[in-house]
N, C-alpha and C positions, 0 to 999 in steps of 0.2 A: 451572521446570522447561523445560530446553532444548526449543525447538520442533523442531530438526531430527530428534528420535528419534521424533517422530510423524508424519514425512513418508516412509515407507517406499516411497511410489510416485513419489518425486522432489522436486526442489525447485522444481518448476513450478505454482504456483497461480493462481487467477483472482481477480484484483480486481474487484468488482462494482459499483462507482460508477456505470459507464454504464448499469446496469440502473434507477439512479434517475432516469433521464432526463436524463443529463449531455450539455450541449451540444445536445441534440434530442430531440423527442417519438419514444420509440422504441415501436413496435407490442408488444403483450403477447406475441403469439405468437413474435416475432423475439427477445424478451428471453428467454422460456423455452426456445426452440430453441438459444440460445447456451448456456445452461447445460448442455442436454442433449449437445450437441457437446463441451463441456469434459469431461463425465463419459465419454462415449464415448471420448474421447482419452486417458483415464486420469488426468486432473485429479481430485485428492482433497483438495485444500486450498482453501478458498473463504473470501473476506474481504469483508466489508460493514459497513456503518455505519447508524445511525439518521439522520445528516444527509443520506445520499444519496437525494434525492427525499423528505425528510420521511419516511422510513420505507418508500418505494416499492422500494427494492433489497432490503431485508429480506423484504417481502412476496413479492415476485416470487423471490426466491432460494429462500424457503422453499418456495413452491408447487411450483417445479421439482425440489427435492430430496426431496419428501415421499414418493416411491415407494422412497426406498433406506433402508436401514439407518442409523440415526444414527451407529452406531459404525464405520460404514465410510467415514467422511470426517472431515476437521479443519476446525472452523467458527471464525472469528473474528469479532468485532464491536467496536464502540467505546463509550465513554461519554463524558459531557461534554455532552450534548446530550438533552434529554428531550423526545419528541414527544407534544403533547397532543392530545386529541379536538377540542378548539377549532379552529374553522376560522379563519384569519387570512391572507386572500389579499394583504395590503399588508405582511406580514412581511418585514423587512432582514436579510439574512444576510451582507451585505458581498460578498465574493468568491463564496462559496458559493450566495448568492441569485441571482447571474448564471448560475452553472453549472448549477443545477438549477430554471431557471424553468419548466420543463415538469413539475415534480415535483407530489406532493400539496400540496394548500393548508394541511395542518395547521400549527399554530403550534408553533414550535422553541422551546426555552428553554434558555439556557445555564446548566449547573448541575454543578460539580464536586464538590460536597460528598458526604460518605458516603451520606446520604439519597438526594441525586440520582442517584448512581452505582446504588444499588440499583433505583431506579425505572426508571432507564434499562435496565437489565439485564432486569427484570420485563417491560418494553415489548418488548424484542427477543425475547424468548422467546416472547411472544405472536405478533409479526408472523412470526416464522421457523417457528411452529409446531413447536419442538423442546423438548426437556427440559433441555438443557444446552448451554452454550458453552463452548469449549475455550480460547482465549486472548481476551483482552480487552485493548484498546488505549485509553489516555486521549487522546482525540483534539483535536488543533489547540491545544494550549496553547503558542503560539508567536507570533513578531512578525507573521506574515503575516495572522493573524485578529485578533489583539487590540492590535497597535502598541505603543504606551507602556505598555499596561496588561497586557503578556503576563507579566511577572515575578510580578504579584498574582494573576494567574489560575493560574499555575504553583503559587504556594504554596496557594492555594485546593485545588488538586488534590493537593498533598503531603500536606496536613492531612485531606484528605477522600476523594478516589478512590483514592489510593495506599494508605491505610490499609485501606479496604475490601476493595481486590483483594488486598491481601497476605493479609487473614485469609481471603477465599474461596480463594484458592490453597492456603493451609496446612489449611483445612478439606477440601480434594479437591473442592470445588464447581467450580472452573476449574483447568485445568493451568497456567496461567500469565499473566502480564500485562506491561505496559510502556507506552510511548507509542506514538502514530501520528500522526506530525507530518512537516511539510515544511521544517523548519529542523533544524540540527545542534546549536544551542546548549542547547535544552532537553533533549536526550538526554545531552549533557556533563554538565550539572547532575545529573541523574537518577543518572548512573553514578557520581558523586561523593558520593552519600548513602551514610551507613553503614547507614540502614534508612528506610523498607522496602527491599527488594532485588528488582527488576525480573528477570524470567527471559529476556526478548526484547524487541525494539522493532521497530516497523514504520517505515521512514525512507523518505519518499517523495521522488523527484525529486532527491535529493542523493548518491546513488551510482550515477550512469549514465555512459554513455559520453562525453555531454556536459559533465556537471557533476559532478565527484569530487574536485577537488585538495583543497578545504576540508575534507571529510569525512576525507580520507586523513592530515591533521595531526594529529588528536588523537582524534577520534571513533572510528574504525576500530580503531586500536591500543587504545584503551580497554576497547572492547567485547570484543575478543577477550581482553584481559588479565582481564577481569571474567568471561569466560564467558557475555555475554549476547549471543544470536543477533541479527543484524538481517535483517528481512525488507525486501527493497527493493521499493517501490511505485513506480509510475511509471517503469519502466526505459527507456520511449520517451520520457520528458521531455515529458509531456503530449501526444504524438503527432508532435512535429517529426521524431522518429526512425523514424517509422512511415509516412512519406507525408503526414503531416498539417500544418497550419499553425501549431498551439498549441505554445508553450514557457511554462511557469509558468502553465498555464491562461489564457492570452491569447496574441494573435496575437505570433508572433516578432518579434524586431527584426532590422534588416539584418545586424547582426553575428552573431546567433546562425544567422541563414539562411546566412551566408557559412561558417561554421564546418562547418554540416552538409553543406553542398556538396563541402567538402574531405574529409570522413570519407564520404561517398557516392563520390567520385572515386576515392578508395583502395579502397574496398570493390569497386568496379566492374572496376579493374584485375585482382582476385584472384577475381572472380566470387563475391562473398562477400555473402549477404543481409545488409542492413544491421540487419535484427531479431536474426539470429543473432550478429552482432558485439555488439549491445546487450545480450542476454540473457547471452551467455557471459561478457563482460566483467564484468558485476555480479557473476556468481557465482564468478569466479576469485578473489576476495577471501575469504580464510579465515573471516573473520567472518559472512559472508552465508550465512543457512540456506536463504533460499528468494526467489524472485522472483515478483511477482504483476502481471504486467500485465493491464491492463482490456481488454474487448471487448464488443461490442455485436452482433456478428453471427458466425453459426457459422464463417464462412470464416477470421475473424481468429484465431480459436481454433487452428485446424488450421495457420495458418502459425506460430503461436507455439512449438506442439509440433515443427514441421519445422526451426525456427530453433533450438530447444534442441539438436537432434541433428545439426546440420549439422556437416560436417567443415570447418573453417577453416585454411588453410595457415599455418604458423609465420611466413612471411614476411610476411604480412599485418600481423601484430602487429609484427613488428620495424619495418615501415614506419611504422604508427601511432606508435610510440615516436620513431622518428627524426624523424618531422615535427612532433612536439610535439602530436599530437591526442590522447595520452594523457599522464598526467603521469608523468616517470620513475621514480616512487616507485610506481607502481599495480601492484599483481599482475596478471599476464596468465596466459591458459591456458597459454602457454607455459613459464611460471615453475614450474609444478607438478611 
């Protein structure tokens, strides 16, 4: 079922990976205040995952949202990792282990089976303190986490998690499901399946102002043709487009920094906030239903909402296209 029909408050959601102590140890009151700021600004779509701080993001998000009626917001989380009560301070999660070094010490087990999917959802419901989840994404079945084994992990998900989530959707337990990945190839494979049929997919970092050419080739047209909504995660490319130093969750290379500086220079000429350009670019593609930047401070939430509503001169987009800073085939706000 299309996710966009459940977003009457607009396409701007909140990606809560930072609440799991991503990159830094975030004080509890600051994390909760950030969710409160999002709600006060009008945000009604929240995305989380068990992996984010080994359950910490879900716990904090659930605590912050407990005062509101469950049917007043849309909630998505992910499956593929089961959080155990067992403590394992030496656990190794590759890239994620570095990102969430200040998260909870609970052991995290990769499990894309049907049973593991149900256990994961059960755990998420408890940590969030809710009675249902709206959309569920199958998390990270891609090259960046599983290297040469990623196709085997995707096959495990196809015969396990996909089947379970398709059934839960058909039974009305959830509204829809799809992948939650940082790479385009798994989504392309999913879109090519006759069954099960996804409803939407969370694609992080691959349809941004800084990195979108590859997704434009096949994925976005295929998603639009199949009626599968794309939720864009990481619209600021891990922070480099919002004043940070990270790209792809690591320190940005000199080449990336140089490209960002060119984008910033063009934005400055037209007095355009770079966050505004980033959000509005992602949403200009008709396949994109929502965009979910992350934040760990209340003021960042306010910046995101201001960016979404900022007026950007048409000449800015013309210049971006003429300078090759966006793909010539990329839909822009001026093309609508």
